[in-house]
N, C-alpha and C positions, 0 to 999 in steps of 0.2 A: 598350159592352164593359166588362169588369171585369178586374182583374189576376188574378182567380181562374180565368179562361179564357184560355189562350194560343192564338193562331191564327197559324200560320206557314206560308208558302208557299215551297217550294224547288223550282224548276223546275215540273214538272207535278204535284207531290205537295203536298197541304196536310196539316198536322198540327194537330189540335185536342187540346189538353192540358188536362185538369182539374187546376188548379193550386192546390189547397188541401190539401197533404199533411198538415198538422198536424191536420186534421179528416178524414183518410182520404178526401179529395176528395169529401166529401158535398156534394150540390148544393143551393144556395140558390136562391130565386126569381130573384135577379139573375144568377146563373150560368146558369140556364135561359134567361133572356132573351138572354144573350150567345151561348149555343149556337144559339138560333134565328137570331140575326144572322149567325153564322158559316156556318150551313147556307145561308142565303139568298145569301151571298157566293159560296159554292162553286157553287151551282146557276146563278148568273148568269155564271159565268166559263167562257170557251171554252178557257182554258189549263189549268185544273185538271182532271186526269184520274183522280186517285185520292186518297182521304182516309184518313189514319191517325188513330185515336182512341186516346188513352192517358191515363194518370194520372201526375202528378208524384210523385216519391219512390219508395221501395222497398217501402212497406207496403201500398199500395192502388191499384187501378185506380179504383174508385169504390165507396163504401159506401152508395150510394143517396141518397135525399133527406135533407137535414138534418132530423132528427126535431124539433128545437127550433123550426124554422121552420113546421112544419105547423099549429101553433096560431095562426098569424097570419091564417089564412083565416077570415073571419067566419062563413061557412056551409059545410056540406058541398057545396052546389051550386057555390059559388065554387071550392072545392077541385077539384070534378069538372071544371070548365071552365078551369082554370089552363093557361097555356102550358107544355107538357110537353116535357122534353128528349128523352124516348124517341120521342115523336111526331115531333119535329124530325129526329132521326137517321133515322127511316124515310122522311122526305121527301127525303133526299139522293139526287140523281140519279146521282151518280158511285159507282163501286165503293168500298167502305169496308172497312178492316181494323181490327179491335180488337186492340191490343197490350196484353195483360192482365197487369199486374204486381201481385201481391198480391190483396187482397180484391176480389171482384166480387159484391157483395151487393145484394139488393133491386133498386132502380132501376139500380144499377151492372151487375147481371147482365142486366137488360132492355136497357140501353144496349149492352152487348156483343153480345147476341143480335139487336139491331137492325142490327148491321153484317153484311156479307156473309161475311167471313172472320174467324176468331178464332184468334189465336196467343197462347199462354200461357207465362209463365215458370214455372219449377219450383216457385216458392213461391205460385203462384196458388191461390185457393180460391173456390168458387162456392156461393152460397146464396140461397134465397128465404125470408128470416127473418121476413117480415111477420106470419106466423101467431103468432109468439112475442109480438107486441105487440097482437094482436087484430084484424088485418085481413089482406087478401091483396094481392098485387101488382096494379097496374092499368095497366101499360105494355106489356102483351102477354106477361106472364110465362107463363101456362098454355099458350097456343097455341104460343109459341116452344119451350118445354120439350118439349111433346108431340111437336112435329115433329122436334126435335133428338135427343131421347134416348128416346122411346117413352113410352107411357102410364104404365107401372108405375114407371119411374125418375122421371118427372115427378111422379107422385103422392108418391113417397118424399120428394122435395125440397120440394114444396108443403105437405105435411101434417106434416112434422117441422120444417122450417125449418133443419135441420142442414146444415153445409157439406160439400162434397165436394172432394177434392184435384184437383190438375191432372191427375195420372195417371188418376184415375177419370173425370174429365171427358173425357179423350182416349179412353179405352176406350168411353165411351158415345157419342162423336161430338159432344160439345158444343163441342170445339175441334178444330182441324186439326193443330196441332203443339204440342209442349211443348219449350221450349229453356231453357238456363241464363239467369238473369236478366240477366247482363251482355251477352248476345247478342240480347235480345228486340227492341230497336229496330232493330238492324242487320238482323235477319231481316225485320221488318215493312217496312223501307225497301226491302229487296231485292225482296220480293213486289210492293210498290207500284211500284217501278221497272219491273218486268216488265209489270205491268198498264198502266202509263202508256205503255209502248212499243207497245202494241197499238192497233188502230183504236178511237178513243174512242167513236164512235157504236155500234159493235158491242159494246163493253164495257157501255155503258149499256143497250142492248137486251137483252144477256145477263142483266143484273140484273132487268129487267122480266120476262123470260122465266122466270127462277127463281121470282119471286113468283107468276106465273101458274100455274106447276107445282104450287104449294101450294094455290091457291085455286080453280082451275077444274077441272071434270070433264076426264078425260084427253083425249077427242076434241076438246073445245073448246081445251084447252091446246096440242094439236098444231096445230090450225088457227091459233091465235094466234101460235105459233112460226113457222109458215110466213109469216104476214103480216109479222112482225118481220124474218125473213130477207130477204123481198122489199124491205123498206124499206132495210135495210143494203146489199143488192146494188145499189141504185140510187144510192148515195152516191159522191161523188168519191173518198173513201178506199178504197172497194171497187175502183174503177177503178185507183187507184194500187197497191193490193195485187196485182191481177192483172198489171199492167204490171211491177211489181218482180219478181214470180215469173218472168215470161217473160225478163226481162233479168238474172236472177240477181243481184239487188242487194237491199239492205235498204229496205223501203218507208218513206216519210216521210208520216205522217198529219197531217191538219189539222182534224179534226172537221168535215168538210164532206161 
């Protein structure tokens, strides 16, 4: 791990914080490795049920990869096959919330879009600025934008590289909520707490189900959903949920 990535677990909620505010939380290769390690820890845990991803400081969620570090790759092929923090985020099995404070540019935008739920502060800005430097994003930028905000809006962001405001992002569907910056983490923790109180296996399969909805033909996606429903129905947590409903009490779930 590195001090530039903070990994804190509080109850059933883990928080991954990009902790390089003096560099707008731009990600170095060492930070990318630490994110991979944090993701592996989350996936191996039975107690962690939700993850918040955020950036330290008031100016930036994440400004993407540290541009100065990109020249350390000896070949384009080495760059292509580097351990990528956006890939790691997509490997998280647990529901994830991006708490976006300030700039979410380049790989920072891809990191946010790799999360399931996005909450932004009023000062947040979103951009795919790679085109201004001669390349394009490689962490899912185009597919995530197209699915989130539509082809025309995605093209506008990808082909100009210009930022959009938090309010514009909300109107386009890129984020779910915009809140005052002082309230951002409290709101993210409240959502995480609600998710963590639900049946963990059901929450994880809901995440799988949403991904299938984006990638599978409709009839196959519905068939897959029914299979996931059956898996959930067979769990001890589902039995507990039904028993709690009958007994008019709050269920206690154990990810079993």
